[in-house]
N, C-alpha and C positions, 0 to 999 in steps of 0.2 A: 455460381459464374452468371453473370449479368449477360451474357451471350446467351443464356438458355432461356430467359426471360421471354414470355409471350405476352405482348401488348397489342392491344385494340390501337387504331390510329388515332383515336381521340386520346387515349393514354399518350401514346408517344409524343403528339402535340403539347400537353400537358406538361409532361417529365422535360420536354425541350426546354419549354417556359422556365421551368423550376430550376433546372441545371443553370441555363444563363442566367438566371437572376442571382443563383449563389456565385457563379464565376464573376459576374459584372462586381457583386458585392467585395470579392476578394481582390480585384483589381482598384476598388477603391482602397481598401485597408493597405493593399500595397504602396500606394500613393502617400500615407502619411509619413511625414518625417519624424524618425525617431532617432535622428543623430546624438540628440542630448539626452536619451532615455537609456539608463541602466538595462542590459538584459536581465530577466527575472525567471526563474525556474519555477518558482511556487508564488501564489499570490500573497500568502501569509509567511512572515520570516519564520526559518525554522531552525529552533535552538534546542540543544541537546539538556532536558528537564531531568536528567538523572541526578540522583546525589551522588557527592563523592564515595567511594568505596572505602570505609574506613573501618578498622577491625576494633571493636569494642569490648571485645571478651566477653561479650554476653552469654554465650551458650556454655553451660556448666555441663559437662559430659555427664555427671551422677543425675542433674535434675532432668537432662533429656532423656536419659535411660530410664529413668522411673517411671516415665508413660509408655514405655515398650512394652508390650505383652510377654516378650520372649527376648532374651538377651544371650549372647555368647562371646566370650572375652572382651568385653567393654563395647561391643557392637549390636545393633538391632539384628535381631535373628529373624529370618523372614522364611516363608515356604519355598521350596525348590520349584523354578519355573522351567528351566530348561533340562530336558533328560539326555 
């Protein structure tokens, strides 16, 4: 909480100047005419760069299972993890 900050008089004077400077800058920014400016949510245009999900039938079950240390009924067999 800012209320709990303990500042010296010198720090209070400096922080008051700094905050006033920030607020003055914000007032200046608010005076800018943005009527012909489109609103923006990100500085760079965001585009979906993912490829289309196309089934190319490249997964041959027998070839994939040939890499399995153990298999059962055409599936990978893994150790039981939940008791």
